[in-house]
Residue, then its C-alpha position, 0 to 999 in steps of 0.5 A: x517522509x521525504x518531500x513530496x512536492x514536485x510529484x511529476x505523473x500521469x493522473x489516472x482515470x476514475x471514470x472505470x475505463x479499463x488499463x493497458x496490458x502491462x498499466x497499474x488498473x485504473x482509478x485502483x484503492x488502496x487500503x492505508x494503514x498507520x497508527x500516525x495520523x498525519x503519515x496516515x493522512x499525508x500519504x493517502x493525499x499523495x495516492x488520490x493525486x494519482x487517482x487512487x480510491x483509498x481507504x483509511x485503518x488507523x490500526x491492524x483490526x481496522x483494517x482486518x475489519x474494512x477487509x471483509x468487507x471492501x477489496x483492495x487491490x494493495x494494502x500498504x501497512x507501517x509495521x511498528x503500530x499499537x495491538x496486532x503488527x503490520x507483519x502480523x497483520x500480513x500474514x493474516x491477510x496471506x492466509x486469506x487473501x494470497x493475492x493480495x499484495x503488500x507493501x509493508x513501510x518502516x522507520x526502524x529497523x529495515x533487516x527484519x522485515x526487509x528477509x520478511x519481505x523477501x521471502x513472502x509472496x508479493x509484499x514488500x518492504x519501504x524503508x521511512x523516509x523514502x521520495x514521495x516519486x520512488x515510491x509512487x512508482x513503487x506502487x505502480x510496479x506493485x499493482x501491475x503485477x495484478x494478473x487481471x482479473 
């Protein structure tokens, strides 16, 4: 992942104030799923700097257990993980919670995952490494598309 220093942006309040139309939900909850501990922790830290609430899972089964008890506003998942892949996790999420947006990330070949994301609703693919500011912009854009609930 690209260096994350120097990221600028407004910090979201965690005080329950609702966002204006067209703005990401304030204090949105994001589930980060990645078997690589340093990457998962770094993504969680980056997202927290923007005021997001972050829940972490080290693999797809842990993520599914969390999803049964908490409903995040966004899932960010690595694709290549031991056991169930991020794509398999996305299929499960699509079956159970089709409105839940997912950003899939991978440092491996982008061709297959990019095609999968292009034909799967509420799914975006990002190739590693990526710039922190562009990633945060994608997160904001994805959360802004969530219908008011």
